[in-house]
C-alpha positions as CSV (number, residue, x, y, z in Angstrom):
1,M,45.1,1.3,-23.9
2,P,48.3,-0.5,-25.0
3,L,51.4,1.0,-23.5
4,P,54.0,2.7,-26.3
5,S,56.0,-0.5,-25.9
6,Q,53.4,-2.6,-26.8
7,L,52.8,-0.6,-30.0
8,L,56.1,-1.4,-31.4
9,P,56.0,-4.2,-34.0
10,R,57.6,-7.0,-32.3
11,R,60.8,-9.1,-33.8
12,P,60.2,-12.2,-35.1
13,S,61.6,-15.1,-33.0
14,P,64.3,-17.0,-34.2
15,A,63.3,-20.4,-35.8
16,R,64.7,-23.3,-33.7
17,R,66.9,-25.8,-35.9
18,P,66.1,-29.1,-35.6
19,R,68.8,-31.2,-33.7
20,A,69.1,-33.8,-36.4
21,A,70.1,-30.9,-39.1
22,V,72.7,-29.6,-36.3
23,A,74.1,-33.0,-36.0
24,A,73.9,-33.8,-39.8
25,C,76.0,-30.4,-40.4
26,V,78.5,-31.4,-37.5
27,A,79.0,-34.8,-39.1
28,A,79.9,-33.5,-42.4
29,V,82.4,-31.1,-41.2
30,L,84.1,-33.8,-39.4
31,T,84.4,-36.0,-42.5
32,L,85.8,-33.2,-44.8
33,M,88.3,-32.9,-41.6
34,L,89.3,-36.7,-41.4
35,A,88.9,-36.7,-46.0
36,A,91.6,-33.8,-45.9
37,L,94.0,-35.8,-43.5
38,T,94.0,-39.2,-45.5
39,W,94.1,-37.8,-49.0
40,P,96.2,-39.6,-51.0
41,A,99.7,-38.5,-51.5
42,P,101.1,-37.5,-55.2
43,A,102.3,-40.2,-57.0
44,S,106.3,-38.9,-56.2
45,A,106.0,-39.5,-53.2
46,A,104.1,-42.4,-51.2
47,G,103.9,-45.7,-53.3
48,A,106.3,-44.7,-56.0
49,G,109.2,-47.4,-56.8
50,P,112.3,-46.2,-58.2
51,C,111.8,-46.2,-61.8
52,D,108.5,-44.4,-61.2
53,L,111.2,-41.4,-59.7
54,Y,113.4,-41.9,-62.7
55,A,110.2,-41.3,-65.1
56,S,109.0,-38.4,-63.2
57,G,112.4,-36.8,-63.5
58,G,112.4,-37.1,-67.1
59,T,114.8,-40.1,-67.5
60,P,112.9,-43.6,-67.6
61,C,114.2,-46.5,-66.9
62,I,115.0,-48.9,-69.9
63,A,115.8,-51.7,-67.7
64,A,114.6,-52.6,-64.3
65,H,116.1,-55.6,-62.6
66,S,115.9,-57.4,-59.2
67,T,115.0,-60.4,-57.2
68,V,113.5,-58.6,-54.0
69,R,110.7,-56.2,-55.2
70,A,108.9,-54.6,-57.8
71,L,110.6,-51.1,-59.4
72,Y,107.3,-50.0,-60.0
73,S,103.9,-49.4,-58.1
74,S,102.0,-50.9,-60.9
75,Y,104.5,-53.9,-61.6
76,N,102.6,-57.1,-61.1
77,G,104.5,-59.5,-63.4
78,A,107.6,-61.7,-62.6
79,L,110.8,-61.0,-60.9
80,Y,113.0,-63.4,-62.2
81,Q,113.0,-67.6,-63.0
82,V,114.4,-70.3,-61.3
83,R,115.4,-74.0,-62.3
84,R,115.1,-77.3,-59.9
85,S,117.7,-79.7,-60.5
86,S,116.0,-83.1,-59.8
87,D,114.0,-82.6,-62.8
88,N,114.8,-79.4,-65.0
89,A,111.5,-77.8,-64.2
90,T,111.0,-74.1,-64.1
91,R,109.0,-71.4,-62.0
92,D,108.4,-68.0,-62.6
93,I,108.5,-66.3,-59.0
94,G,106.5,-63.0,-58.6
95,V,105.4,-60.3,-56.3
96,V,102.9,-60.9,-53.7
97,A,101.2,-57.9,-54.3
98,T,101.2,-55.0,-56.9
99,G,104.3,-52.6,-56.5
100,G,105.2,-55.2,-53.7
101,V,108.0,-57.6,-52.7
102,A,109.0,-60.9,-54.4
103,N,107.0,-64.2,-53.6
104,A,109.9,-66.3,-51.7
105,A,107.4,-68.8,-50.2
106,A,106.4,-69.5,-53.4
107,Q,110.5,-70.2,-54.4
108,D,110.4,-72.4,-51.2
109,A,107.7,-74.5,-51.6
110,F,109.0,-75.2,-55.8
111,C,112.8,-75.9,-54.5
112,A,111.9,-77.7,-51.5
113,G,114.2,-80.9,-51.4
114,A,116.2,-79.5,-54.2
115,T,118.7,-77.5,-55.7
116,C,117.6,-74.1,-57.7
117,V,119.9,-71.9,-59.6
118,V,118.5,-68.6,-61.4
119,T,118.0,-69.0,-65.3
120,W,116.6,-65.6,-65.9
121,V,115.9,-61.9,-64.4
122,Y,113.5,-60.2,-66.0
123,D,112.9,-56.6,-66.9
124,Q,110.3,-54.8,-65.2
125,S,110.4,-51.5,-67.7
126,G,108.4,-53.5,-70.4
127,R,111.3,-53.2,-73.1
128,G,112.4,-57.0,-72.7
129,N,115.7,-56.9,-71.4
130,K,115.8,-59.5,-69.2
131,L,119.1,-61.0,-68.3
132,G,120.1,-64.5,-69.0
133,Y,122.9,-66.5,-67.2
134,Q,126.2,-66.8,-69.8
135,G,126.3,-70.3,-70.3
136,P,125.1,-73.7,-71.6
137,G,121.1,-73.5,-71.6
138,G,121.5,-69.9,-71.1
139,V,122.5,-67.0,-73.3
140,G,125.3,-69.2,-74.5
141,G,128.8,-68.7,-73.0
142,S,131.2,-70.7,-70.7
143,D,129.4,-69.5,-67.4
144,T,126.6,-71.2,-65.0
145,A,123.6,-69.9,-63.2
146,A,123.6,-68.7,-59.7
147,K,122.2,-70.5,-56.7
148,A,119.0,-69.5,-55.8
149,T,119.1,-70.0,-51.9
150,S,122.6,-68.7,-51.2
151,E,121.4,-65.9,-49.1
152,S,117.8,-64.8,-47.8
153,L,116.8,-61.3,-46.4
154,T,113.7,-59.2,-45.7
155,V,112.5,-56.1,-47.3
156,A,109.8,-54.7,-46.0
157,G,109.8,-57.3,-43.3
158,S,109.2,-60.1,-45.5
159,K,111.7,-62.8,-46.8
160,A,113.3,-62.5,-50.2
161,Y,116.6,-63.8,-51.8
162,S,119.6,-62.3,-53.5
163,L,121.0,-62.7,-56.9
164,Y,124.5,-64.4,-55.2
165,I,127.0,-64.2,-57.6
166,N,130.6,-66.2,-57.1
167,P,133.1,-66.7,-59.9
168,G,131.7,-68.8,-63.0
169,N,127.9,-66.9,-62.3
170,S,127.5,-64.2,-64.8
171,Y,124.2,-62.5,-66.4
172,W,123.9,-60.7,-70.0
173,R,121.3,-59.0,-72.4
174,D,121.9,-58.0,-75.7
175,G,119.7,-54.8,-75.5
176,H,120.7,-52.5,-78.6
177,L,117.6,-52.6,-80.4
178,T,115.2,-52.5,-77.1
179,G,116.4,-49.3,-75.9
180,V,119.5,-49.6,-74.2
181,P,121.6,-46.1,-75.0
182,T,124.5,-46.6,-77.5
183,G,127.2,-44.6,-78.9
184,S,127.4,-41.0,-76.7
185,A,123.8,-41.2,-75.8
186,P,123.3,-40.4,-71.9
187,E,122.4,-42.9,-69.6
188,G,122.4,-43.5,-65.4
189,M,121.7,-46.1,-63.8
190,Y,122.1,-47.5,-59.9
191,M,122.2,-50.9,-58.1
192,V,122.1,-52.1,-54.5
193,T,124.8,-54.9,-53.5
194,S,126.7,-55.6,-50.3
195,G,129.7,-54.9,-49.2
196,T,129.9,-58.0,-47.5
197,H,130.6,-60.4,-50.0
198,V,132.9,-58.8,-52.6
199,N,136.6,-59.7,-54.2
200,N,138.9,-58.1,-56.6
201,G,138.3,-60.6,-59.3
202,C,137.6,-59.1,-62.7
203,C,134.5,-57.9,-62.1
204,F,131.7,-57.2,-61.0
205,D,129.7,-54.8,-62.7
206,Y,126.3,-54.3,-63.3
207,G,125.3,-51.7,-66.3
208,N,125.7,-51.2,-70.2
209,S,128.5,-53.6,-72.2
210,E,129.7,-55.1,-75.3
211,T,127.3,-56.8,-77.6
212,T,130.2,-58.5,-78.8
213,R,131.4,-59.9,-75.2
214,K,134.7,-58.6,-75.9
215,A,137.1,-55.8,-75.1
216,D,136.5,-53.5,-77.7
217,G,138.4,-50.6,-76.6
218,P,138.0,-47.3,-74.1
219,G,134.1,-46.1,-73.8
220,A,132.7,-49.5,-74.8
221,M,131.1,-50.2,-71.6
222,D,129.6,-48.1,-69.1
223,A,128.9,-49.9,-65.9
224,I,128.8,-49.7,-62.3
225,N,131.8,-51.9,-60.6
226,F,132.0,-52.5,-56.6
227,S,134.8,-54.3,-55.9
228,T,138.0,-54.5,-54.1
229,S,140.1,-54.5,-57.3
230,C,142.6,-51.6,-57.3
231,W,143.0,-51.5,-61.7
232,F,145.5,-48.8,-61.6
233,G,147.3,-49.0,-58.7
234,G,147.8,-46.6,-55.7
235,C,144.7,-47.2,-53.9
236,S,143.6,-45.7,-50.4
237,G,142.6,-48.7,-48.3
238,S,141.1,-52.2,-49.4
239,G,137.7,-51.3,-50.4
240,P,134.9,-52.1,-51.5
241,W,134.7,-49.2,-53.7
242,V,132.2,-47.9,-56.4
243,Q,133.9,-47.3,-59.5
244,A,133.2,-46.8,-63.4
245,D,134.3,-49.4,-65.7
246,L,134.6,-47.8,-69.3
247,E,136.5,-50.8,-70.3
248,W,140.1,-51.1,-70.3
249,G,140.1,-49.6,-66.9
250,L,138.0,-49.4,-63.3
251,F,138.3,-46.0,-62.9
252,P,137.6,-44.1,-59.3
253,G,137.9,-40.8,-60.6
254,G,138.2,-39.2,-63.4
255,S,141.6,-40.7,-64.5
256,S,143.6,-44.0,-63.7
257,S,145.2,-41.6,-60.8
258,W,143.4,-42.7,-57.2
259,N,140.6,-40.2,-56.5
260,P,140.8,-39.1,-52.9
261,N,137.4,-38.8,-52.6
262,Q,136.8,-42.6,-52.7
263,R,135.6,-44.4,-50.0
264,A,135.0,-47.6,-49.2
265,F,131.6,-49.7,-48.2
266,K,131.7,-52.7,-46.2
267,N,128.0,-52.0,-44.8
268,K,125.5,-55.3,-45.2
269,F,123.6,-53.3,-47.7
270,V,125.2,-50.9,-50.6
271,T,123.5,-48.4,-53.2
272,A,126.0,-47.3,-55.9
273,T,125.1,-45.0,-58.8
274,L,126.8,-44.0,-61.8
275,K,125.7,-41.2,-64.8
276,N,127.0,-40.3,-68.0
277,N,126.4,-37.6,-70.6
278,G,128.5,-39.6,-73.0
279,T,130.0,-36.5,-73.8
280,T,132.2,-34.6,-71.2
281,R,130.9,-35.6,-67.9
282,F,130.0,-38.6,-65.5
283,A,129.1,-38.6,-61.6
284,M,129.7,-41.6,-59.4
285,K,127.8,-42.0,-55.7
286,G,127.2,-44.6,-53.3
287,A,125.1,-44.7,-49.8
288,D,124.5,-47.1,-47.2
289,A,121.2,-48.7,-48.3
290,Q,119.4,-48.8,-44.9
291,S,120.0,-45.0,-43.8
292,G,121.3,-41.9,-45.1
293,G,122.2,-40.1,-48.3
294,L,124.1,-40.5,-51.1
295,A,127.7,-39.2,-51.0
296,T,129.2,-38.2,-54.5
297,L,132.5,-40.0,-54.9
298,Y,133.6,-38.2,-58.7
299,A,131.6,-35.7,-60.8
300,G,133.3,-34.5,-63.4
301,A,135.2,-35.0,-66.8
302,L,135.6,-38.6,-68.7
303,P,139.0,-39.7,-68.8
304,N,141.0,-38.6,-71.7
305,G,140.2,-41.0,-74.8
306,Y,136.7,-42.1,-73.3
307,N,134.7,-39.0,-74.7
308,P,132.8,-39.4,-76.7
309,M,131.7,-42.8,-75.4
310,K,131.5,-45.6,-77.6
311,K,128.5,-47.4,-75.8
312,Q,127.2,-50.9,-77.5
313,G,124.1,-51.2,-75.6
314,A,124.6,-54.8,-74.2
315,I,123.4,-55.1,-70.3
316,I,126.1,-57.0,-67.9
317,L,125.4,-57.9,-64.5
318,G,128.0,-60.0,-62.4
319,S,130.7,-60.1,-64.7
320,G,133.3,-57.9,-67.0
321,G,132.1,-57.4,-70.7
322,D,134.6,-59.7,-72.4
323,C,133.2,-62.4,-70.1
324,C,131.8,-65.2,-70.9
325,N,132.5,-66.1,-74.4
326,G,135.1,-68.8,-73.9
327,N,136.0,-67.4,-70.7
328,T,134.5,-67.5,-67.4
329,N,133.9,-65.0,-64.7
330,L,136.3,-64.4,-61.7
331,S,134.3,-61.8,-59.5
332,A,132.0,-62.4,-56.4
333,G,129.5,-59.6,-55.7
334,T,125.6,-59.4,-54.8
335,F,122.6,-58.1,-56.5
336,Y,119.3,-57.4,-54.8
337,E,117.7,-54.5,-57.8
338,G,119.2,-51.8,-60.2
339,A,117.8,-50.2,-63.4
340,I,119.4,-48.4,-66.5
341,T,118.0,-45.2,-67.6
342,S,117.7,-43.2,-70.7
343,G,118.9,-39.9,-70.0
344,Y,121.3,-38.2,-67.6
345,P,119.3,-38.1,-64.3
346,S,119.5,-35.2,-61.9
347,D,120.7,-35.3,-58.4
348,A,117.4,-34.5,-56.9
349,T,115.9,-37.9,-58.5
350,E,118.9,-40.0,-57.4
351,N,118.3,-38.5,-53.9
352,A,114.5,-39.5,-54.2
353,V,115.6,-42.9,-55.1
354,Q,117.9,-43.5,-52.8
355,A,115.0,-42.4,-49.7
356,N,113.1,-44.8,-51.5
357,I,115.5,-47.7,-51.3
358,V,116.2,-46.9,-47.3
359,A,112.2,-46.9,-47.1
360,A,112.1,-50.1,-48.4
361,G,113.6,-51.8,-45.5
362,Y,116.3,-53.9,-46.3
363,R,117.6,-56.0,-43.3
């Protein structure tokens, strides 16, 4: 007779899970964990270029220029064109990879044993706002093209060349039909330049200028100026300063009086920004392009007589707006990259662009 305990129903033994199945589950968990750690960052973070950031902020670039790198993560075209003195042949210099740095090796090979000049700086925005030198064979005028090999540097560890402006060099484009803001339309802009190659000649600018190439009056220009020029007098120190060329004056702030918030940027690489809503307000900022954030130099009302603005929609690089139709540029400066936007960029967008420039690794 069975014992009472033997009369109770037996609980079935749990089935043993095959070792292979256990191993597969562990592998799946590890795979998911690894994927979570390596999932691509949003476009607004890793991989974005300055003009991607401006577009994300609602103020897209309508012109984007650089001799050192792509300003969009998707850009895979030419950055600039060089012309060789020995036979007048030309070569477009592009990027080594999509969204990457300039292919300086292509320039070195093409220009070996000869002198080369920069004839065009191409527009990466797709608007066609490429800049040609203001001289015979370029867009017309009295100036010459800049030498292509005056200064080399590294960006992201790779060799690149700057657009090294000396007196007698200037670049221009009539962009009033290709998206460059006109009249009182709001706009913003930035450039990376250098505090080590400057002078007080008029006027090392990048931005919006006259289509007539004449000094047409207050508000006809809206451009960043970076120089040691103390236009109205009373400046503190010797510069160079980030100022606004609004025509008939380089403004350190909201008037012809010296702005006590101004400061000199003598750094090897400098970020300069300007934005103008066209009717009431503008702002200027500057920074070391290798580290740190932007410093606000001025943010406030437009000078008397400059509201509303009367922008004409040309783009200038390296000179004032009334150069070089019958005269020559007197300024010196260095241009690495820059862009002009449609709309008034937010402070957050400008801060993101500065962080991108620092991360680019100018050396």
